[in-house]
mmCIF file of the C-alpha atoms, coordinates in Angstrom:
data_MODEL
# 
_entry.id   MODEL 
# 
loop_
_atom_site.group_PDB 
_atom_site.id 
_atom_site.type_symbol 
_atom_site.label_atom_id 
_atom_site.label_alt_id 
_atom_site.label_comp_id 
_atom_site.label_asym_id 
_atom_site.label_entity_id 
_atom_site.label_seq_id 
_atom_site.pdbx_PDB_ins_code 
_atom_site.Cartn_x 
_atom_site.Cartn_y 
_atom_site.Cartn_z 
_atom_site.occupancy 
_atom_site.B_iso_or_equiv 
_atom_site.pdbx_formal_charge 
_atom_site.auth_seq_id 
_atom_site.auth_comp_id 
_atom_site.auth_asym_id 
_atom_site.auth_atom_id 
_atom_site.pdbx_PDB_model_num 
ATOM 1  C CA . MET A 1 1  ? -20.060 11.767  18.230  1.00 0.00 ? 1  MET A CA 1 
ATOM 2  C CA . PRO A 1 2  ? -16.336 10.545  18.793  1.00 0.00 ? 2  PRO A CA 1 
ATOM 3  C CA . LYS A 1 3  ? -13.532 10.669  16.319  1.00 0.00 ? 3  LYS A CA 1 
ATOM 4  C CA . MET A 1 4  ? -13.332 7.639   13.944  1.00 0.00 ? 4  MET A CA 1 
ATOM 5  C CA . LYS A 1 5  ? -10.321 5.318   14.358  1.00 0.00 ? 5  LYS A CA 1 
ATOM 6  C CA . SER A 1 6  ? -8.411  4.365   11.365  1.00 0.00 ? 6  SER A CA 1 
ATOM 7  C CA . ASN A 1 7  ? -6.871  1.012   11.080  1.00 0.00 ? 7  ASN A CA 1 
ATOM 8  C CA . SER A 1 8  ? -3.456  1.481   12.075  1.00 0.00 ? 8  SER A CA 1 
ATOM 9  C CA . GLY A 1 9  ? -1.895  -1.466  10.038  1.00 0.00 ? 9  GLY A CA 1 
ATOM 10 C CA . ALA A 1 10 ? -3.548  -0.037  6.938   1.00 0.00 ? 10 ALA A CA 1 
ATOM 11 C CA . ALA A 1 11 ? -2.106  3.484   7.948   1.00 0.00 ? 11 ALA A CA 1 
ATOM 12 C CA . LYS A 1 12 ? 1.563   1.971   8.007   1.00 0.00 ? 12 LYS A CA 1 
ATOM 13 C CA . ARG A 1 13 ? 1.175   0.040   4.741   1.00 0.00 ? 13 ARG A CA 1 
ATOM 14 C CA . PHE A 1 14 ? -0.890  2.846   2.882   1.00 0.00 ? 14 PHE A CA 1 
ATOM 15 C CA . SER A 1 15 ? 0.066   6.568   1.831   1.00 0.00 ? 15 SER A CA 1 
ATOM 16 C CA . LYS A 1 16 ? -1.289  9.259   -0.081  1.00 0.00 ? 16 LYS A CA 1 
ATOM 17 C CA . THR A 1 17 ? 0.543   10.723  -3.089  1.00 0.00 ? 17 THR A CA 1 
ATOM 18 C CA . GLY A 1 18 ? -0.120  14.613  -3.799  1.00 0.00 ? 18 GLY A CA 1 
ATOM 19 C CA . SER A 1 19 ? -2.719  13.814  -6.006  1.00 0.00 ? 19 SER A CA 1 
ATOM 20 C CA . GLY A 1 20 ? -4.580  12.123  -4.259  1.00 0.00 ? 20 GLY A CA 1 
ATOM 21 C CA . LYS A 1 21 ? -4.047  8.590   -5.405  1.00 0.00 ? 21 LYS A CA 1 
ATOM 22 C CA . TRP A 1 22 ? -3.017  5.944   -2.702  1.00 0.00 ? 22 TRP A CA 1 
ATOM 23 C CA . LYS A 1 23 ? 0.482   4.179   -2.734  1.00 0.00 ? 23 LYS A CA 1 
ATOM 24 C CA . ARG A 1 24 ? 1.422   0.671   -1.645  1.00 0.00 ? 24 ARG A CA 1 
ATOM 25 C CA . ASN A 1 25 ? 4.539   -1.637  -1.627  1.00 0.00 ? 25 ASN A CA 1 
ATOM 26 C CA . ASN A 1 26 ? 4.826   -4.761  -3.739  1.00 0.00 ? 26 ASN A CA 1 
ATOM 27 C CA . ALA A 1 27 ? 4.515   -7.722  -1.845  1.00 0.00 ? 27 ALA A CA 1 
ATOM 28 C CA . PHE A 1 28 ? 6.770   -10.971 -1.833  1.00 0.00 ? 28 PHE A CA 1 
ATOM 29 C CA . GLY A 1 29 ? 10.104  -9.199  -1.486  1.00 0.00 ? 29 GLY A CA 1 
ATOM 30 C CA . GLN A 1 30 ? 10.848  -9.913  2.207   1.00 0.00 ? 30 GLN A CA 1 
ATOM 31 C CA . HIS A 1 31 ? 12.219  -13.277 2.216   1.00 0.00 ? 31 HIS A CA 1 
ATOM 32 C CA . ILE A 1 32 ? 12.938  -16.740 -0.059  1.00 0.00 ? 32 ILE A CA 1 
ATOM 33 C CA . LEU A 1 33 ? 14.631  -14.486 -2.390  1.00 0.00 ? 33 LEU A CA 1 
ATOM 34 C CA . THR A 1 34 ? 17.319  -17.016 -3.929  1.00 0.00 ? 34 THR A CA 1 
ATOM 35 C CA . LYS A 1 35 ? 14.730  -18.435 -6.128  1.00 0.00 ? 35 LYS A CA 1 
ATOM 36 C CA . LYS A 1 36 ? 13.441  -15.196 -7.506  1.00 0.00 ? 36 LYS A CA 1 
ATOM 37 C CA . SER A 1 37 ? 15.014  -13.972 -10.995 1.00 0.00 ? 37 SER A CA 1 
ATOM 38 C CA . PRO A 1 38 ? 17.096  -10.736 -10.593 1.00 0.00 ? 38 PRO A CA 1 
ATOM 39 C CA . LYS A 1 39 ? 14.839  -8.828  -12.898 1.00 0.00 ? 39 LYS A CA 1 
ATOM 40 C CA . ARG A 1 40 ? 11.654  -10.069 -10.613 1.00 0.00 ? 40 ARG A CA 1 
ATOM 41 C CA . LYS A 1 41 ? 13.390  -8.940  -7.577  1.00 0.00 ? 41 LYS A CA 1 
ATOM 42 C CA . ARG A 1 42 ? 13.903  -5.465  -8.858  1.00 0.00 ? 42 ARG A CA 1 
ATOM 43 C CA . ASN A 1 43 ? 10.639  -4.780  -10.051 1.00 0.00 ? 43 ASN A CA 1 
ATOM 44 C CA . ILE A 1 44 ? 9.327   -5.655  -6.455  1.00 0.00 ? 44 ILE A CA 1 
ATOM 45 C CA . ARG A 1 45 ? 11.335  -3.407  -5.021  1.00 0.00 ? 45 ARG A CA 1 
ATOM 46 C CA . GLY A 1 46 ? 9.449   -0.310  -6.333  1.00 0.00 ? 46 GLY A CA 1 
ATOM 47 C CA . SER A 1 47 ? 6.307   1.015   -5.175  1.00 0.00 ? 47 SER A CA 1 
ATOM 48 C CA . GLU A 1 48 ? 2.684   1.012   -7.225  1.00 0.00 ? 48 GLU A CA 1 
ATOM 49 C CA . LEU A 1 49 ? -0.533  2.751   -7.140  1.00 0.00 ? 49 LEU A CA 1 
ATOM 50 C CA . VAL A 1 50 ? -3.669  0.873   -5.614  1.00 0.00 ? 50 VAL A CA 1 
ATOM 51 C CA . ALA A 1 51 ? -6.425  0.385   -8.091  1.00 0.00 ? 51 ALA A CA 1 
ATOM 52 C CA . ARG A 1 52 ? -9.455  2.742   -8.172  1.00 0.00 ? 52 ARG A CA 1 
ATOM 53 C CA . SER A 1 53 ? -11.689 0.213   -7.311  1.00 0.00 ? 53 SER A CA 1 
ATOM 54 C CA . ASP A 1 54 ? -9.986  -0.814  -3.965  1.00 0.00 ? 54 ASP A CA 1 
ATOM 55 C CA . ALA A 1 55 ? -9.026  2.834   -3.071  1.00 0.00 ? 55 ALA A CA 1 
ATOM 56 C CA . LYS A 1 56 ? -12.699 3.352   -2.054  1.00 0.00 ? 56 LYS A CA 1 
ATOM 57 C CA . ALA A 1 57 ? -12.293 0.976   0.842   1.00 0.00 ? 57 ALA A CA 1 
ATOM 58 C CA . LEU A 1 58 ? -9.154  2.465   1.574   1.00 0.00 ? 58 LEU A CA 1 
ATOM 59 C CA . THR A 1 59 ? -10.578 5.754   2.369   1.00 0.00 ? 59 THR A CA 1 
ATOM 60 C CA . ARG A 1 60 ? -13.209 4.007   4.982   1.00 0.00 ? 60 ARG A CA 1 
ATOM 61 C CA . LEU A 1 61 ? -10.298 2.393   6.789   1.00 0.00 ? 61 LEU A CA 1 
ATOM 62 C CA . ILE A 1 62 ? -8.051  5.392   6.870   1.00 0.00 ? 62 ILE A CA 1 
ATOM 63 C CA . PRO A 1 63 ? -10.646 8.282   7.213   1.00 0.00 ? 63 PRO A CA 1 
ATOM 64 C CA . GLY A 1 64 ? -7.839  10.695  8.418   1.00 0.00 ? 64 GLY A CA 1 
ATOM 65 C CA . LEU A 1 65 ? -5.688  11.071  5.447   1.00 0.00 ? 65 LEU A CA 1 
# 
């Protein structure tokens, strides 16, 4: 049986933490930044953890990690 292929787009966007949770970057931070407040842009800059309900689907998309 061949190896499972991971979704390369998902593999670039998500990474696993040391405790096994999934980490992601926030959206809306790449362009049209002039109308966004400094506080909003600051909060977008960081990363967040993926919700537990979505993490199950990620393990199917990225089986190697």
